[in-house]
C-alpha positions in Angstrom: 0.0 0.1 0.0 1.3 3.5 -0.8 2.2 5.7 2.0 0.2 8.7 2.9 0.8 11.6 0.4 2.2 9.2 -2.3 0.4 9.5 -5.6 -2.0 6.7 -6.2 -1.3 4.1 -8.9 -2.3 5.1 -12.3 -5.5 3.3 -12.4 -6.4 4.7 -9.0 -5.6 8.2 -10.1 -7.9 7.8 -13.1 -10.7 6.6 -10.8 -10.2 9.4 -8.4 -10.3 11.9 -11.3 -13.6 10.4 -12.5 -15.1 11.0 -9.0 -14.0 14.6 -9.1 -15.6 15.1 -12.5 -18.9 13.8 -11.1 -18.6 15.9 -8.0 -17.9 18.9 -10.1 -20.7 18.3 -12.4 -23.1 17.9 -9.3 -21.7 21.1 -7.7 -21.3 23.3 -10.7 -24.1 22.2 -13.1 -26.6 24.4 -11.3 -28.1 26.8 -13.8 -27.6 30.6 -13.9 -30.1 32.8 -12.1 -33.3 32.7 -14.2 -32.6 29.2 -15.5 -33.7 27.3 -12.4 -36.3 25.5 -14.4 -33.7 24.0 -16.8 -32.5 20.4 -16.3 -28.8 20.5 -17.5 -27.5 17.4 -19.1 -24.8 15.5 -17.1 -21.3 17.0 -17.8 -22.3 20.4 -19.1 -22.1 23.8 -17.1 -23.5 27.2 -18.0 -21.1 29.9 -16.7 -21.3 33.6 -17.1 -18.9 33.5 -20.1 -20.9 30.7 -21.9 -21.7 26.9 -22.1 -18.9 24.6 -21.0 -18.4 20.9 -21.4 -16.6 19.5 -18.2 -13.5 17.4 -18.7 -14.2 13.6 -18.6 -10.6 12.5 -18.3 -7.6 13.7 -16.3 -5.7 14.7 -19.4 -8.6 16.7 -20.8 -9.6 20.3 -19.8 -13.0 22.0 -19.7 -14.2 23.0 -23.2 -16.1 26.2 -24.0 -18.8 25.3 -26.5 -20.6 28.7 -27.2 -21.4 32.0 -25.4 -24.1 32.1 -22.8 -27.3 30.6 -24.0 -30.5 30.6 -22.1 -33.2 27.9 -22.6 -36.4 29.6 -21.9 -38.9 26.8 -22.7 -39.7 23.9 -24.9 -42.0 24.7 -27.7 -44.6 22.7 -29.6 -47.0 23.8 -32.3 -50.8 24.2 -32.4 -50.9 21.1 -34.6 -48.2 18.9 -36.1 -44.9 17.6 -34.9 -42.5 20.5 -34.8 -41.1 20.5 -31.2 -38.3 22.9 -30.4 -36.4 25.0 -27.9 -37.0 28.7 -27.2 -33.5 30.1 -26.9 -32.2 33.6 -25.9 -28.7 35.1 -26.0 -26.9 38.5 -26.3 -24.7 39.3 -29.3 -21.2 40.9 -29.1 -22.9 44.4 -28.8 -25.2 43.3 -26.0 -28.3 43.2 -28.2 -30.8 40.4 -27.2 -31.8 37.7 -29.6 -34.5 35.1 -29.3 -35.1 32.1 -31.5 -37.5 29.1 -31.7 -35.1 26.4 -32.8 -36.8 23.3 -34.3 -35.3 20.2 -32.7 -35.1 18.6 -36.2 -32.2 21.0 -36.9 -30.1 18.8 -34.6 -30.2 15.9 -37.1 -27.1 15.2 -39.0 -24.3 17.8 -38.9 -26.7 20.5 -37.6 -25.0 23.0 -39.8 -28.1 25.2 -40.1 -28.4 25.5 -36.3 -24.7 26.7 -36.0 -25.2 29.2 -38.8 -28.2 30.8 -37.2 -26.5 31.1 -33.7 -23.3 32.5 -35.3 -25.1 34.8 -37.7 -26.8 36.4 -34.8 -23.8 37.2 -32.9 -23.3 34.2 -30.4 -19.8 32.7 -30.2 -19.8 29.1 -31.4 -16.7 26.8 -31.1 -15.7 25.4 -34.5 -13.7 22.4 -33.3 -15.4 19.1 -34.3 -15.7 17.7 -30.9 -17.1 21.0 -29.6 -19.7 21.0 -32.4 -20.8 17.5 -31.4 -21.0 18.5 -27.8 -23.1 21.4 -28.5 -25.7 19.3 -30.5 -25.7 16.8 -27.6 -26.5 19.6 -25.0 -29.3 21.0 -27.1 -30.7 17.5 -27.8 -30.6 16.5 -24.0 -31.4 19.7 -22.1 -35.1 19.9 -21.0 -37.5 21.9 -19.0 -41.1 21.8 -17.8 -41.9 25.2 -19.2 -43.9 25.1 -22.4 -44.8 27.6 -25.1 -47.2 27.1 -28.0 -45.9 28.0 -31.4 -48.0 29.6 -34.2 -46.8 29.6 -37.8 -48.0 33.1 -38.7 -49.1 36.4 -37.3 -52.9 37.0 -36.7 -55.6 35.4 -34.8 -55.3 32.2 -32.8 -57.4 30.2 -30.5 -61.0 28.8 -30.8 -62.8 30.9 -31.2 -60.3 33.7 -32.0 -59.1 35.0 -28.7 -55.6 36.5 -29.2 -53.9 38.4 -31.9 -50.2 37.5 -32.3 -47.6 40.0 -33.6 -43.9 39.3 -33.8 -43.2 41.3 -30.6 -46.5 41.2 -28.8 -49.6 39.0 -28.1 -52.9 41.0 -27.7 -55.4 39.3 -25.6 -55.2 36.3 -23.3 -56.0 32.6 -23.6 -58.2 31.2 -20.8 -55.6 28.5 -19.8 -52.9 31.3 -19.6 -50.8 29.6 -22.3 -48.1 31.6 -23.9 -47.9 31.9 -27.7 -44.8 32.5 -29.8 -44.5 33.3 -33.5 -42.5 30.5 -35.3 -41.8 32.1 -38.6 -38.2 32.3 -40.1 -37.3 34.9 -40.8 -39.5 36.8 -38.4 -41.3 39.8 -40.2 -39.8 43.1 -39.2 -42.4 45.1 -40.9 -44.6 45.7 -37.8 -42.5 48.6 -36.7 -43.8 51.6 -34.5 -42.6 55.3 -34.3 -44.0 58.4 -32.6 -47.2 58.0 -30.8 -51.0 57.3 -31.3 -51.9 60.8 -30.4 -49.4 62.1 -33.0 -50.9 59.9 -35.7 -54.4 61.0 -34.8 -53.4 64.7 -35.0 -51.1 64.6 -38.1 -52.6 61.8 -40.3 -56.0 60.6 -39.2 -57.5 64.1 -38.8 -56.5 65.0 -42.4 -58.5 62.0 -43.8 -61.9 63.6 -42.7 -63.6 65.0 -45.6 -61.5 62.9 -48.1 -63.5 59.8 -49.2 -60.5 57.8 -50.6 -58.4 58.4 -47.5 -61.1 57.5 -45.2 -61.8 54.3 -47.2 -58.2 53.2 -47.4 -57.6 53.6 -43.7 -60.9 51.8 -43.0 -59.4 48.9 -45.0 -56.5 48.8 -42.8 -58.8 48.2 -39.8 -61.0 45.9 -41.8 -58.2 43.3 -42.6 -58.2 41.6 -39.1 -62.0 41.4 -39.2 -62.0 39.1 -42.2 -61.5 35.8 -40.2 -64.0 37.0 -37.5 -66.7 37.4 -40.2 -65.8 34.3 -42.2 -65.1 36.6 -45.2 -62.9 35.7 -48.1 -59.8 37.7 -48.9 -59.5 40.1 -51.8 -58.6 43.6 -52.3 -59.0 47.2 -53.5 -57.1 48.7 -56.4 -57.0 52.5 -56.6 -56.7 53.4 -60.3 -55.8 56.7 -61.7 -53.2 58.8 -63.6 -49.8 59.4 -62.1 -49.0 62.0 -59.4 -52.6 62.4 -58.2 -52.1 60.9 -54.6 -52.6 57.2 -55.0 -49.2 56.3 -53.3 -50.0 58.8 -50.5 -53.3 57.0 -49.8 -51.4 53.6 -49.7 -48.9 55.0 -47.3 -51.5 56.6 -45.0 -53.4 53.2 -44.8 -50.1 51.4 -44.1 -49.2 53.7 -41.3 -51.9 52.1 -39.3 -49.7 48.9 -39.2 -46.1 50.1 -39.9 -43.8 52.3 -41.9 -44.8 53.8 -45.3 -43.2 53.0 -48.6 -39.7 53.8 -49.5 -38.3 53.4 -45.8 -36.2 50.4 -46.5 -36.8 46.6 -46.6 -38.8 46.9 -43.3 -41.5 49.2 -44.9 -45.0 47.8 -44.5 -45.8 48.6 -48.2 -44.7 45.8 -50.5 -43.9 46.0 -54.3 -45.9 44.1 -56.9 -42.7 43.4 -58.7 -41.9 39.9 -57.2 -42.0 36.2 -58.1 -45.0 34.1 -57.1 -43.0 32.4 -54.5 -41.9 35.8 -53.0 -45.6 36.9 -53.0 -46.6 33.8 -51.1 -44.2 34.6 -48.3 -45.2 38.2 -48.3 -48.9 37.2 -48.0 -48.2 34.8 -45.2 -46.3 37.5 -43.3 -49.4 39.8 -43.7 -51.8 37.2 -42.5 -54.9 38.7 -40.9 -53.4 42.1 -41.7 -53.5 44.7 -44.5 -51.3 44.0 -47.5 -50.5 47.4 -49.1 -48.9 46.9 -52.5 -47.9 49.9 -54.7 -48.0 50.1 -58.5 -49.7 47.0 -59.9 -48.2 47.9 -63.3 -44.8 46.4 -62.0 -46.4 42.9 -61.7 -45.9 40.4 -64.6 -49.1 40.9 -66.6 -49.1 37.1 -67.6 -49.6 36.2 -64.0 -51.9 38.9 -62.7 -54.9 36.8 -62.9 -53.4 33.8 -61.1 -51.9 36.0 -58.4 -55.2 37.6 -57.6 -56.7 34.1 -57.2 -53.9 33.1 -54.9 -54.0 36.2 -52.7 -57.8 36.1 -52.4 -58.0 32.3 -51.9 -55.3 32.5 -49.2 -53.3 29.3 -50.2 -50.0 28.7 -52.1 -48.9 26.0 -54.3 -48.5 22.4 -53.3 -44.7 21.6 -53.1 -43.0 18.3 -52.8 -40.6 17.3 -50.1 -37.2 16.1 -51.0 -37.8 12.7 -49.3 -41.4 12.3 -50.7 -44.8 13.5 -49.8 -45.8 17.3 -49.8 -44.8 20.2 -47.5 -47.3 22.0 -45.5 -49.0 24.5 -47.9 -48.7 28.3 -47.1 -52.0 29.8 -46.1 -53.1 33.3 -45.1 -56.1 35.6 -45.1 -55.4 39.1 -46.1 -56.9 42.3 -47.6 -54.9 43.8 -50.4 -54.7 47.6 -51.0 -53.1 48.4 -54.3 -52.6 51.2 -56.6 -52.1 51.4 -60.4 -52.4 53.7 -63.4 -54.4 51.1 -65.3 -56.9 48.4 -64.3 -55.8 44.8 -63.7 -57.9 43.8 -66.7 -56.1 46.3 -69.0 -52.7 45.2 -67.7 -53.5 41.4 -68.2 -54.7 42.2 -71.8 -51.1 43.5 -72.6 -49.9 39.9 -72.3 -52.9 38.6 -74.3 -54.8 37.5 -71.1 -58.4 38.2 -70.2 -59.4 38.5 -66.5 -62.5 36.5 -65.7 -65.3 38.1 -63.7 -64.3 36.3 -60.5 -60.8 37.6 -60.8 -62.0 41.1 -61.2 -64.3 41.0 -58.3 -61.4 39.7 -56.1 -59.5 43.1 -56.8 -62.1 45.8 -57.1 -61.0 48.5 -59.4 -61.7 51.9 -57.7 -61.3 55.3 -59.5 -58.8 57.2 -57.3 -59.3 60.7 -58.8 -62.4 62.5 -57.4 -64.4 65.0 -59.4 -64.0 68.6 -58.6 -61.2 67.7 -56.3 -57.4 68.0 -56.0 -56.4 64.6 -57.6 -57.5 62.0 -55.1 -58.4 64.6 -52.4 -61.5 66.5 -51.8 -60.4 68.6 -48.7 -57.0 70.0 -48.1 -57.5 71.2 -44.6 -55.4 74.4 -45.4 -55.3 77.3 -43.1 -57.4 80.4 -44.3 -54.2 82.4 -44.9 -52.2 79.7 -46.7 -52.8 78.4 -50.3 -52.0 74.7 -50.6 -52.0 72.3 -53.6 -52.8 68.6 -53.7 -49.0 68.0 -53.7 -48.5 70.0 -50.7 -51.3 68.1 -48.9 -49.7 64.8 -49.9 -46.3 65.9 -48.6 -47.8 66.8 -45.3 -49.5 63.3 -45.0 -46.2 61.7 -46.0 -44.4 63.6 -43.2 -47.0 62.6 -40.7 -46.8 58.9 -41.6 -42.9 59.0 -41.3 -43.2 60.5 -37.8 -46.1 58.3 -36.4 -47.0 54.8 -37.6 -47.8 51.3 -36.1 -49.7 52.4 -33.1 -53.2 52.6 -34.4 -53.7 48.9 -35.2 -52.3 47.9 -31.7 -54.7 50.1 -30.0 -57.6 48.8 -32.1 -56.7 45.1 -31.6 -56.3 45.7 -27.8 -59.7 47.1 -27.6 -61.2 44.4 -30.0 -59.8 41.4 -28.1 -61.2 43.0 -24.9 -64.6 43.2 -26.5 -64.5 39.6 -27.8 -63.6 38.3 -24.3 -66.3 40.3 -22.6 -69.3 39.5 -25.0 -69.6 36.3 -27.0 -72.2 38.0 -29.2 -69.9 40.9 -30.1 -69.2 39.7 -33.6 -72.9 39.3 -34.5 -73.9 42.6 -32.8 -71.1 44.9 -33.8 -70.0 43.4 -37.1 -72.6 41.2 -39.0 -75.7 43.3 -38.3 -74.1 46.7 -39.2 -72.7 45.2 -42.3 -76.0 43.8 -43.5 -77.7 47.1 -42.7 -75.1 49.0 -44.8 -75.8 46.6 -47.8 -79.5 47.2 -47.5 -79.1 51.0 -47.5 -76.6 51.1 -50.4 -77.1 48.2 -52.9 -79.7 48.8 -55.6 -82.5 46.2 -55.8 -81.8 43.5 -58.5 -78.1 43.7 -58.2 -76.2 40.7 -59.6 -74.5 38.2 -57.3 -71.0 39.8 -58.2 -72.2 43.2 -57.1 -73.5 41.8 -53.9 -70.2 40.0 -53.3 -68.3 43.2 -53.8 -70.8 45.1 -51.6 -69.9 42.8 -48.8 -66.3 44.1 -48.8 -67.5 47.7 -49.0 -69.8 47.1 -46.0 -66.9 45.5 -44.1 -64.7 48.6 -44.6 -67.5 50.9 -43.5 -68.1 48.9 -40.3 -64.4 48.7 -39.7 -63.9 52.4 -39.9 -66.8 53.1 -37.6 -65.6 50.5 -35.1 -62.1 52.1 -35.1 -63.8 55.5 -34.4 -65.8 53.9 -31.6 -62.7 52.5 -30.1 -61.3 56.1 -30.0 -58.4 55.2 -32.3 -59.1 57.4 -35.3 -60.7 60.5 -33.9 -63.2 60.6 -36.8 -66.8 61.8 -36.3 -69.4 59.1 -36.3 -70.6 58.2 -39.7 -67.5 59.4 -41.6 -66.3 56.0 -42.6 -69.8 54.8 -43.4 -70.4 57.7 -45.8 -67.0 57.4 -47.5 -67.5 53.7 -48.2 -71.0 54.6 -49.7 -69.5 57.3 -51.9 -66.7 55.1 -53.3 -69.3 52.3 -53.9 -71.4 54.5 -56.0 -68.3 55.5 -58.0 -67.3 51.9 -58.4 -70.9 51.0 -59.7 -70.7 54.0 -62.3 -67.3 53.0 -63.4 -68.4 49.3 -63.8 -71.4 50.1 -65.9 -74.3 49.0 -63.7 -75.4 46.2 -61.4 -75.5 43.4 -63.9 -73.1 40.5 -64.1 -69.6 41.4 -65.3 -69.7 38.4 -67.9 -72.8 40.0 -69.5 -71.1 43.4 -69.9 -68.0 41.7 -71.5 -70.4 39.8 -73.7 -72.4 42.8 -74.8 -69.2 44.8 -75.5 -67.7 42.0 -77.5 -70.8 41.6 -79.7 -71.0 45.3 -80.2 -67.3 45.4 -81.1 -67.7 42.5 -83.5 -70.5 44.2 -85.5 -68.9 47.6 -85.5 -65.6 46.3 -86.6 -66.9 44.0 -89.4 -70.2 45.7 -90.5 -70.7 45.5 -94.2 -67.3 43.8 -94.8 -68.6 40.6 -93.4 -72.5 40.9 -93.3 -74.1 40.5 -96.7 -76.8 43.1 -97.2 -80.2 41.7 -97.9 -83.5 43.5 -99.0 -87.2 42.7 -98.3 -88.6 41.0 -101.5 -91.7 43.1 -101.4 -89.7 46.4 -101.8 -87.7 44.8 -104.7 -90.7 43.7 -106.7 -93.0 46.6 -106.6 -94.8 45.8 -103.3 -95.3 42.1 -103.5 -96.5 40.4 -100.4 -93.8 39.9 -97.7 -94.3 36.2 -97.6 -94.0 35.5 -101.3 -91.8 32.4 -101.9 -89.4 33.9 -104.4 -85.6 34.1 -104.4 -84.8 37.5 -106.0 -81.1 38.7 -106.0 -81.1 39.9 -102.5 -77.3 40.6 -102.1 -76.0 44.0 -103.1 -73.0 46.1 -102.7 -69.4 45.0 -102.6 -68.2 41.5 -102.4 -68.3 40.0 -98.8 -65.3 38.0 -97.8 -65.5 35.4 -94.9 -69.2 36.0 -94.5 -70.3 36.2 -90.8 -74.1 36.6 -91.6 -76.6 39.0 -93.1 -77.9 42.4 -92.4 -81.2 44.0 -93.3 -83.1 47.2 -92.6 -86.4 47.3 -90.5 -88.6 50.1 -89.3 -89.0 50.5 -85.6 -92.1 51.4 -83.7 -91.3 55.1 -84.4 -90.8 54.5 -88.0 -87.1 55.0 -87.9 -85.3 52.3 -90.0 -82.4 50.5 -88.4 -79.9 47.7 -89.4 -80.6 44.3 -88.1 -77.7 41.8 -87.9 -78.1 38.1 -88.2 -74.9 36.2 -87.2 -74.2 32.6 -88.2 -74.3 30.6 -85.0 -70.9 28.9 -85.6 -69.3 32.3 -86.2 -71.0 33.6 -83.1 -69.7 30.8 -81.0 -66.1 30.8 -82.4 -65.5 34.5 -82.7 -67.5 36.1 -80.0 -68.2 33.5 -77.3 -65.0 31.4 -77.2 -62.5 34.3 -76.5 -64.8 35.1 -73.3 -64.9 31.5 -72.3 -68.7 31.2 -72.9 -70.5 28.6 -74.8 -73.0 29.6 -77.5 -76.3 28.6 -75.4 -75.0 30.4 -72.4 -74.2 33.6 -74.3 -77.5 33.5 -76.2 -79.5 33.2 -73.0 -77.6 36.2 -71.4 -78.3 38.3 -74.5 -82.0 37.2 -74.6 -82.5 38.1 -71.0 -81.3 41.6 -71.7 -83.6 41.7 -74.8 -80.6 42.1 -77.1 -81.4 39.1 -79.4 -84.7 37.6 -80.8 -86.0 34.4 -79.7 -88.7 32.1 -81.0 -91.1 29.6 -79.5 -91.5 26.2 -80.9 -94.0 24.5 -78.5 -92.8 24.8 -74.9 -89.2 25.3 -76.1 -87.4 28.6 -76.5 -85.1 29.0 -79.6 -82.2 31.4 -79.8 -81.5 30.6 -83.4 -84.2 32.5 -85.5 -84.8 32.0 -89.1 -83.9 34.7 -91.5 -87.1 36.6 -92.7 -86.4 35.9 -96.4 -84.4 33.5 -98.5 -80.8 34.2 -99.1 -79.3 33.2 -102.5 -77.6 29.8 -102.1 -78.5 29.5 -98.3 -82.2 29.3 -98.0 -83.6 30.6 -94.8 -80.7 30.1 -92.3 -81.2 30.1 -88.6 -79.3 33.0 -87.1 -78.4 34.8 -83.9 -80.5 38.0 -84.7 -79.3 41.1 -82.9 -81.8 43.7 -82.0 -80.9 47.2 -83.1 -80.8 48.6 -79.7 -77.5 46.8 -79.0 -75.8 49.2 -81.3 -78.2 52.2 -80.4 -76.8 52.1 -76.9 -73.4 53.2 -78.1 -74.6 55.2 -81.0 -72.8 52.7 -83.3 -75.8 52.7 -85.7 
C-alpha cells in the first residue's frame, strides 16, 4: 500500500479523477439565475462566459462550446410535430436575440443551427468535438416550461381570442398559455414610431372629408376582421393617372400597421414586382393584416389573374418534399390595398390574357381621382391664410406617416380582443348586423351576385372604420367612414357600368365590337322582296337577288333594314351561330347557349317559341341566295343604339 501523500497508482488516479468530475458536475451544473427551471445534461455547465463541457478524463480540460445561451422553454405547435427550444442570448454588442429552434435541426451535422446562432452574434466553437458536444447539449437539455408556437401572425385560439404580432400577443387565452410566432425569418415590418396621439393629429385628422383616405384607412382596420366574419380575402385597387395621390393613400393606410413605402426593406408597403414564391411569403407575413402593394403595373401581366386568385383564396402552391410527400402549404387571409395607373384587366390584356369576372371581383377597381377635387383629395385642410395644392397636402401626409406609424392597429386590436372576451355575441352585434344594414341601404335592388359580393367588402370597410372610431383610435366623427364607403361604392358602380353580371357586360361589349368592326365587310346586305318587286307580299316564296354592294369576304351573316315602332329604320344583324360561337363567345370562355341566354334576358337578341321550347336561333325573314332561310343569332338594333354605333 502506498504511503500517505504518495500518488496513487495510475488506475487509482484515473478513478479518483472520475469521481472529481462527477462531483464538479453535481456542484457546478446549477443553472444561472433565471434558469432554475432547466434540467442541465450531465457533464455540462452554463457559466457567465458561456456553455462549457466538463473534462471527462484527467488529461482533458473543460471546453467552451458557445457563449451564454438561455433555454427559456420547450416549444410545440398548435398542430403537427414541430417541437423545439426557445433560446435567448446576447450578441457581441449586448443586443438580445430570441429564436425558436426546431429540434429537427439537430439531425445530421446541424449546420443550419450553428449558422443561425453564429449569424446572430453568438460565439460558437468550431472544433469538431465542440460542435458534437453543443448538439448533444441541445438534444438533451429539457425543462417543464412550455410555449405554444404559431406559424404566422394573426388570430389564434378557438374561437379567435388572441392576436399574435412578432413582438406582442394581444389578448389572453383562458388557460394562460403563452404563444410565440414561429416564422423564419420573423417579419420586421410591424414597426412603430411616434405616438398614437401624433398619428391621430397629423394623419387621421387630415382624412376627414376625403373619401379615398377614409376608405383606405378603414381597409387597414378591416383586414383583421375578415376571419372573424368568415369573409374571403380580396382587395381594392386605386386606379388613376400618375401624381394624383394614390401612393400617398397607400402610405396613410399602411401607417396604421407600420412604416410607409420607401423606408427600406422593413416598410409595410410591398412591391408588386416579385415572383409568385416571394408573394406567397409576403402574403403569409401579412396574415390577418392589411397587405398594401404599390403600383400594380410592375407585376408580370401574364400572372396577374393567377396572383389575384392566390391572394384572395389564401393558399400557396403544393410543393413536394425532398424525401417524398408534400410540404405544408402556405396559407393566409389578407386584404390587399393596391394602386395602379391602369386596371388589372387592362394590364392582363397587354399579355394577351383576359381576366375572368371572378378575378375582377377579387380586386375591385376603384377610381382614385375624385371629381372637382385635388387629384385623389377633396379637402386639403388648409389654413385660411395659406394656399396649398394637392401635392402640398400629400407631402404633409407623408411627413406625418414617417413620424407616427404602427400604433393605431395595436390600440384597435387591444380594444377588440377585450370586447371579444367580454361579450360572445360581439361579432354578430357589432359586425354582422351593421354590415348587412349597410348593404340594404346602399345596394340597388336586383343587383347581380357579383355586385352583392363586392358590396360585402365595402360594407366590411364601412363597419371597420366606424368601429375604429368607436374605439377612440381614429378621432373621426361618427358616420364618416360609413359615408366614405358609400361614396366610393357609388363611384365603383358607375365605372363598372351597372349592377349586372360582369360576364354580361363583357359579352355585350364583345358583340358590339364585332359588329362595328366588321359591319358591311362580313355581313351581306339583304332586302325585303316586297320592296324589290313593286310591293309584292312579304311572304312570297321567291328568291330574288337579295345581295347587293361589294363582295363579302369570310361572311359572318346577313344584315337588313327594318322600321321600328317610331318609323325609324335601323340595321338588324343576323350572325351565323358557328361564327358567333367561335369569334364572339369562345374568347370570353362562354358557350353559345349560355351567351345566347344572357343576350336574350337583356332583350338584345330575338327568340322564337317552338312548342314549350325557346329557340335562340331564329330563321332569317327571307331566303338568301344559295343559303335558303338560315337560322341566325338575330341582334336587336338597340344593342348598337346604346353606343350610337348605328
